[in-house]
C-alpha atoms as a printed R data frame, in Angstrom:
    type eleno elety resid chain resno       x       y       z
1   ATOM     1    CA   UNK     A     1 -10.856   2.603 -53.792
2   ATOM     2    CA   UNK     A     2  -9.649   0.875 -50.413
3   ATOM     3    CA   UNK     A     3 -12.115  -0.647 -48.010
4   ATOM     4    CA   UNK     A     4 -11.392  -3.353 -45.112
5   ATOM     5    CA   UNK     A     5 -13.717  -4.643 -42.267
6   ATOM     6    CA   UNK     A     6 -12.054  -5.922 -39.150
7   ATOM     7    CA   UNK     A     7 -12.455  -5.846 -35.391
8   ATOM     8    CA   UNK     A     8 -10.600  -3.832 -33.020
9   ATOM     9    CA   UNK     A     9 -10.439  -4.607 -29.022
10  ATOM    10    CA   UNK     A    10 -11.881  -2.040 -26.633
11  ATOM    11    CA   UNK     A    11 -11.247  -3.374 -23.154
12  ATOM    12    CA   UNK     A    12 -11.190  -7.040 -24.420
13  ATOM    13    CA   UNK     A    13 -14.459  -6.651 -26.253
14  ATOM    14    CA   UNK     A    14 -14.247  -6.641 -30.215
15  ATOM    15    CA   UNK     A    15 -15.568  -3.555 -31.633
16  ATOM    16    CA   UNK     A    16 -16.366  -3.560 -35.571
17  ATOM    17    CA   UNK     A    17 -14.392  -1.017 -37.559
18  ATOM    18    CA   UNK     A    18 -13.836   0.004 -41.143
19  ATOM    19    CA   UNK     A    19 -10.546   1.127 -42.910
20  ATOM    20    CA   UNK     A    20 -11.431   2.846 -46.150
21  ATOM    21    CA   UNK     A    21 -10.370   5.769 -48.517
22  ATOM    22    CA   UNK     A    22 -11.752   8.857 -47.416
23  ATOM    23    CA   UNK     A    23 -13.791  11.312 -49.795
24  ATOM    24    CA   UNK     A    24 -14.909  14.840 -49.910
25  ATOM    25    CA   UNK     A    25 -17.888  13.958 -47.527
26  ATOM    26    CA   UNK     A    26 -15.193  13.351 -44.744
27  ATOM    27    CA   UNK     A    27 -13.330  16.425 -44.937
28  ATOM    28    CA   UNK     A    28 -15.006  18.408 -42.100
29  ATOM    29    CA   UNK     A    29 -14.384  15.646 -39.724
30  ATOM    30    CA   UNK     A    30 -10.831  14.962 -40.987
31  ATOM    31    CA   UNK     A    31 -10.033  18.623 -39.931
32  ATOM    32    CA   UNK     A    32 -11.827  18.015 -36.606
33  ATOM    33    CA   UNK     A    33  -9.593  15.065 -36.125
34  ATOM    34    CA   UNK     A    34  -6.576  17.138 -36.576
35  ATOM    35    CA   UNK     A    35  -7.761  19.940 -34.244
36  ATOM    36    CA   UNK     A    36  -8.011  17.153 -31.455
37  ATOM    37    CA   UNK     A    37  -4.675  15.527 -32.254
38  ATOM    38    CA   UNK     A    38  -2.876  18.986 -32.478
39  ATOM    39    CA   UNK     A    39  -4.722  21.419 -30.033
40  ATOM    40    CA   UNK     A    40  -3.511  25.130 -29.189
41  ATOM    41    CA   UNK     A    41  -0.770  26.180 -29.071
42  ATOM    42    CA   UNK     A    42  -0.302  24.308 -32.327
43  ATOM    43    CA   UNK     A    43  -1.418  26.837 -35.103
44  ATOM    44    CA   UNK     A    44  -4.796  26.004 -36.600
45  ATOM    45    CA   UNK     A    45  -3.487  27.059 -40.079
46  ATOM    46    CA   UNK     A    46  -1.186  23.816 -39.908
47  ATOM    47    CA   UNK     A    47  -4.117  21.589 -39.646
48  ATOM    48    CA   UNK     A    48  -5.236  19.952 -42.983
49  ATOM    49    CA   UNK     A    49  -7.199  22.262 -45.161
50  ATOM    50    CA   UNK     A    50  -9.688  21.389 -47.802
51  ATOM    51    CA   UNK     A    51  -7.344  22.041 -50.774
52  ATOM    52    CA   UNK     A    52  -4.934  19.444 -49.297
53  ATOM    53    CA   UNK     A    53  -7.468  17.081 -48.798
54  ATOM    54    CA   UNK     A    54  -9.102  17.593 -52.186
55  ATOM    55    CA   UNK     A    55  -5.427  16.787 -53.628
56  ATOM    56    CA   UNK     A    56  -5.208  13.661 -51.478
57  ATOM    57    CA   UNK     A    57  -8.382  12.396 -52.899
58  ATOM    58    CA   UNK     A    58  -7.777  13.658 -56.736
59  ATOM    59    CA   UNK     A    59  -4.025  12.422 -56.873
60  ATOM    60    CA   UNK     A    60  -3.888   9.274 -54.910
61  ATOM    61    CA   UNK     A    61  -7.198   8.020 -53.219
62  ATOM    62    CA   UNK     A    62  -5.543   4.704 -52.377
63  ATOM    63    CA   UNK     A    63  -3.216   6.547 -50.057
64  ATOM    64    CA   UNK     A    64  -6.133   8.626 -48.233
65  ATOM    65    CA   UNK     A    65  -7.122   6.295 -45.824
66  ATOM    66    CA   UNK     A    66  -9.386   6.743 -42.770
67  ATOM    67    CA   UNK     A    67 -10.760   4.419 -39.843
68  ATOM    68    CA   UNK     A    68 -14.276   4.149 -38.744
69  ATOM    69    CA   UNK     A    69 -15.383   2.852 -35.311
70  ATOM    70    CA   UNK     A    70 -18.892   2.893 -34.538
71  ATOM    71    CA   UNK     A    71 -19.878   4.924 -37.465
72  ATOM    72    CA   UNK     A    72 -17.416   7.643 -36.465
73  ATOM    73    CA   UNK     A    73 -14.180   8.719 -38.105
74  ATOM    74    CA   UNK     A    74 -11.480   8.089 -35.462
75  ATOM    75    CA   UNK     A    75  -8.336   8.517 -37.466
76  ATOM    76    CA   UNK     A    76  -6.608   8.975 -40.788
77  ATOM    77    CA   UNK     A    77  -3.324   8.356 -42.847
78  ATOM    78    CA   UNK     A    78  -2.202   9.744 -45.801
79  ATOM    79    CA   UNK     A    79   0.724   8.868 -48.274
80  ATOM    80    CA   UNK     A    80   1.904   9.515 -51.799
81  ATOM    81    CA   UNK     A    81   3.885   7.535 -54.279
82  ATOM    82    CA   UNK     A    82   7.636   9.119 -54.952
83  ATOM    83    CA   UNK     A    83  10.776   7.867 -56.596
84  ATOM    84    CA   UNK     A    84  13.498   7.299 -54.361
85  ATOM    85    CA   UNK     A    85  17.059   6.169 -55.293
86  ATOM    86    CA   UNK     A    86  17.946   3.812 -52.735
87  ATOM    87    CA   UNK     A    87  21.628   3.817 -53.801
88  ATOM    88    CA   UNK     A    88  21.962   7.445 -53.447
89  ATOM    89    CA   UNK     A    89  22.700   8.263 -49.515
90  ATOM    90    CA   UNK     A    90  21.696  12.072 -50.242
91  ATOM    91    CA   UNK     A    91  18.208  10.552 -50.159
92  ATOM    92    CA   UNK     A    92  18.070  10.677 -46.478
93  ATOM    93    CA   UNK     A    93  18.828  14.331 -46.554
94  ATOM    94    CA   UNK     A    94  15.276  15.635 -47.170
95  ATOM    95    CA   UNK     A    95  12.294  17.433 -45.284
96  ATOM    96    CA   UNK     A    96   8.756  16.673 -44.897
97  ATOM    97    CA   UNK     A    97   7.931  19.680 -46.744
98  ATOM    98    CA   UNK     A    98  10.092  18.815 -49.778
99  ATOM    99    CA   UNK     A    99   8.538  15.189 -49.948
100 ATOM   100    CA   UNK     A   100   4.965  15.850 -49.513
101 ATOM   101    CA   UNK     A   101   5.061  19.250 -51.359
102 ATOM   102    CA   UNK     A   102   3.936  20.665 -47.955
103 ATOM   103    CA   UNK     A   103   0.970  18.317 -47.476
104 ATOM   104    CA   UNK     A   104  -0.493  19.061 -50.857
105 ATOM   105    CA   UNK     A   105   1.078  15.863 -52.762
106 ATOM   106    CA   UNK     A   106   1.130  17.465 -56.140
107 ATOM   107    CA   UNK     A   107   4.611  15.682 -56.556
108 ATOM   108    CA   UNK     A   108   2.641  12.417 -56.401
109 ATOM   109    CA   UNK     A   109   4.249  10.147 -59.020
110 ATOM   110    CA   UNK     A   110   2.353   7.078 -59.951
111 ATOM   111    CA   UNK     A   111   5.492   5.629 -61.665
112 ATOM   112    CA   UNK     A   112   7.515   5.736 -58.344
113 ATOM   113    CA   UNK     A   113   8.956   3.176 -56.308
114 ATOM   114    CA   UNK     A   114   8.125   4.206 -52.727
115 ATOM   115    CA   UNK     A   115   5.070   4.903 -50.617
116 ATOM   116    CA   UNK     A   116   5.732   8.099 -48.641
117 ATOM   117    CA   UNK     A   117   3.917   8.650 -45.362
118 ATOM   118    CA   UNK     A   118   2.519  12.195 -45.112
119 ATOM   119    CA   UNK     A   119   0.466  11.942 -42.087
120 ATOM   120    CA   UNK     A   120  -1.024   9.726 -39.381
121 ATOM   121    CA   UNK     A   121  -3.341  10.787 -36.548
122 ATOM   122    CA   UNK     A   122  -5.798   9.157 -34.255
123 ATOM   123    CA   UNK     A   123  -8.394  10.848 -32.010
124 ATOM   124    CA   UNK     A   124  -6.864  11.005 -28.478
125 ATOM   125    CA   UNK     A   125  -9.812   8.815 -27.021
126 ATOM   126    CA   UNK     A   126  -9.585   6.238 -29.564
127 ATOM   127    CA   UNK     A   127  -5.616   5.544 -29.148
128 ATOM   128    CA   UNK     A   128  -6.185   2.559 -26.831
129 ATOM   129    CA   UNK     A   129  -7.712   0.849 -29.565
130 ATOM   130    CA   UNK     A   130  -4.516   0.553 -31.342
131 ATOM   131    CA   UNK     A   131  -5.993   2.229 -34.669
132 ATOM   132    CA   UNK     A   132  -2.716   3.511 -35.658
133 ATOM   133    CA   UNK     A   133  -1.337  -0.004 -36.410
134 ATOM   134    CA   UNK     A   134  -4.390  -0.973 -38.638
135 ATOM   135    CA   UNK     A   135  -3.951   2.114 -40.480
136 ATOM   136    CA   UNK     A   136  -0.293   1.308 -41.128
137 ATOM   137    CA   UNK     A   137  -1.032  -2.421 -41.772
138 ATOM   138    CA   UNK     A   138  -3.609  -0.953 -44.395
139 ATOM   139    CA   UNK     A   139  -0.907   1.073 -45.966
140 ATOM   140    CA   UNK     A   140   1.435  -1.956 -46.242
141 ATOM   141    CA   UNK     A   141  -1.662  -3.404 -48.252
142 ATOM   142    CA   UNK     A   142  -1.234  -0.472 -50.516
143 ATOM   143    CA   UNK     A   143   2.538  -1.261 -51.088
144 ATOM   144    CA   UNK     A   144   1.925  -4.665 -52.180
145 ATOM   145    CA   UNK     A   145  -1.124  -3.946 -54.100
146 ATOM   146    CA   UNK     A   146   0.630  -1.084 -56.342
147 ATOM   147    CA   UNK     A   147   3.931  -3.424 -56.693
148 ATOM   148    CA   UNK     A   148   6.082  -0.653 -54.725
149 ATOM   149    CA   UNK     A   149   9.434  -1.525 -53.269
150 ATOM   150    CA   UNK     A   150   8.863  -0.154 -49.665
151 ATOM   151    CA   UNK     A   151   6.769   2.268 -47.478
152 ATOM   152    CA   UNK     A   152   8.976   5.142 -46.047
153 ATOM   153    CA   UNK     A   153   8.468   8.053 -43.867
154 ATOM   154    CA   UNK     A   154  10.003  10.045 -40.994
155 ATOM   155    CA   UNK     A   155   9.182   9.663 -37.375
156 ATOM   156    CA   UNK     A   156   9.803  12.341 -35.012
157 ATOM   157    CA   UNK     A   157  12.193  11.699 -32.310
158 ATOM   158    CA   UNK     A   158   9.684  12.895 -29.822
159 ATOM   159    CA   UNK     A   159  11.784  12.223 -26.554
160 ATOM   160    CA   UNK     A   160  14.982  13.276 -27.975
161 ATOM   161    CA   UNK     A   161  14.707  16.777 -25.790
162 ATOM   162    CA   UNK     A   162  15.195  14.822 -22.877
163 ATOM   163    CA   UNK     A   163  18.747  13.747 -23.651
164 ATOM   164    CA   UNK     A   164  19.840  16.194 -26.214
165 ATOM   165    CA   UNK     A   165  22.678  17.293 -23.958
166 ATOM   166    CA   UNK     A   166  24.290  14.139 -23.706
167 ATOM   167    CA   UNK     A   167  23.183  12.242 -27.113
168 ATOM   168    CA   UNK     A   168  23.332  13.059 -30.862
169 ATOM   169    CA   UNK     A   169  20.049  12.200 -32.608
170 ATOM   170    CA   UNK     A   170  21.565   9.146 -34.114
171 ATOM   171    CA   UNK     A   171  22.703   7.885 -30.541
172 ATOM   172    CA   UNK     A   172  19.298   8.454 -29.395
173 ATOM   173    CA   UNK     A   173  17.667   6.458 -32.149
174 ATOM   174    CA   UNK     A   174  20.299   3.514 -31.460
175 ATOM   175    CA   UNK     A   175  19.317   3.573 -27.798
176 ATOM   176    CA   UNK     A   176  15.796   3.256 -28.667
177 ATOM   177    CA   UNK     A   177  16.421   0.255 -30.837
178 ATOM   178    CA   UNK     A   178  18.171  -1.195 -27.968
179 ATOM   179    CA   UNK     A   179  15.407  -0.691 -25.648
180 ATOM   180    CA   UNK     A   180  17.429   1.630 -23.438
181 ATOM   181    CA   UNK     A   181  15.304   4.525 -24.410
182 ATOM   182    CA   UNK     A   182  11.416   4.677 -25.156
183 ATOM   183    CA   UNK     A   183  10.165   7.042 -27.921
184 ATOM   184    CA   UNK     A   184   6.239   7.089 -28.131
185 ATOM   185    CA   UNK     A   185   6.645   7.556 -31.978
186 ATOM   186    CA   UNK     A   186   9.657   5.501 -32.705
187 ATOM   187    CA   UNK     A   187   8.698   2.496 -30.552
188 ATOM   188    CA   UNK     A   188   5.216   2.518 -32.096
189 ATOM   189    CA   UNK     A   189   6.834   2.194 -35.571
190 ATOM   190    CA   UNK     A   190   8.998  -0.608 -34.466
191 ATOM   191    CA   UNK     A   191   6.026  -2.578 -33.080
192 ATOM   192    CA   UNK     A   192   4.247  -2.005 -36.436
193 ATOM   193    CA   UNK     A   193   7.125  -3.504 -38.373
194 ATOM   194    CA   UNK     A   194   9.061  -0.367 -39.542
195 ATOM   195    CA   UNK     A   195  12.931  -0.499 -39.541
196 ATOM   196    CA   UNK     A   196  15.223   2.681 -39.298
197 ATOM   197    CA   UNK     A   197  17.445   3.366 -42.079
198 ATOM   198    CA   UNK     A   198  18.978   7.009 -40.676
199 ATOM   199    CA   UNK     A   199  18.135  10.122 -39.403
200 ATOM   200    CA   UNK     A   200  17.041  13.254 -41.279
201 ATOM   201    CA   UNK     A   201  18.304  16.385 -39.918
202 ATOM   202    CA   UNK     A   202  16.050  19.733 -40.230
203 ATOM   203    CA   UNK     A   203  12.963  17.409 -41.396
204 ATOM   204    CA   UNK     A   204  10.363  19.491 -39.653
205 ATOM   205    CA   UNK     A   205  10.048  22.415 -37.215
206 ATOM   206    CA   UNK     A   206   9.904  20.773 -33.895
207 ATOM   207    CA   UNK     A   207  11.479  21.697 -30.692
208 ATOM   208    CA   UNK     A   208  11.210  18.455 -29.024
209 ATOM   209    CA   UNK     A   209  12.905  16.259 -31.687
210 ATOM   210    CA   UNK     A   210  15.565  18.872 -32.513
211 ATOM   211    CA   UNK     A   211  13.686  19.152 -35.831
212 ATOM   212    CA   UNK     A   212  15.138  15.628 -36.462
213 ATOM   213    CA   UNK     A   213  13.268  12.490 -37.598
214 ATOM   214    CA   UNK     A   214  14.121   8.829 -37.906
215 ATOM   215    CA   UNK     A   215  13.597   7.529 -41.550
216 ATOM   216    CA   UNK     A   216  11.797   4.369 -41.232
217 ATOM   217    CA   UNK     A   217  10.872   1.933 -43.827
218 ATOM   218    CA   UNK     A   218   8.705  -1.098 -44.579
219 ATOM   219    CA   UNK     A   219   9.978  -3.355 -47.280
220 ATOM   220    CA   UNK     A   220   7.516  -5.308 -49.579
221 ATOM   221    CA   UNK     A   221   8.154  -8.921 -48.869
222 ATOM   222    CA   UNK     A   222   7.267 -10.131 -52.160
223 ATOM   223    CA   UNK     A   223  10.132  -7.753 -53.856
224 ATOM   224    CA   UNK     A   224  13.542  -8.639 -52.200
225 ATOM   225    CA   UNK     A   225  15.695  -7.562 -54.958
């Protein structure tokens, strides 16, 4: 079970926080966080359900993390271990549904080589505290602790719809990397140490991104082979 105490900054003032593994006692609040992060018209049936959350805890508690601020859950991040053949370029041609079993993670493979991100969400009123970066940094701890090669996951190209008539998703990602475009999701990932390895088409059902996501990894610095 993961547990880390730290301070986050709220308008220049340090505030105690805890990153820890979530448990069954947190399920109602985790679903509440989903409802705040994905309000209507986002369909409520796509929020976490208790069967999914039960699987997260049962299959891989180290990859089921939440962050508390002032005793209140403010965000969560979930991941599973999978096997990814880095020499197989077709490995980029996958969807979120395929890699996470639709969020149920029954395909979790303890003998795999890659920590794959299922979800990251933070209550809107807490986002200025940069809790997302602390959850991401904590998942890097999980990569190192389990001796995995990397963390991998898809970041939706949230601003792509604004330039879709003039750019391909690959060109848009390159423009974000060059600093010519700012994308809330991809720019965040770059700030927390993730690096892009390609674009996955038909990754998720999302009109803004053209159903595309940037596949972005963080390599275990202790395993450089």
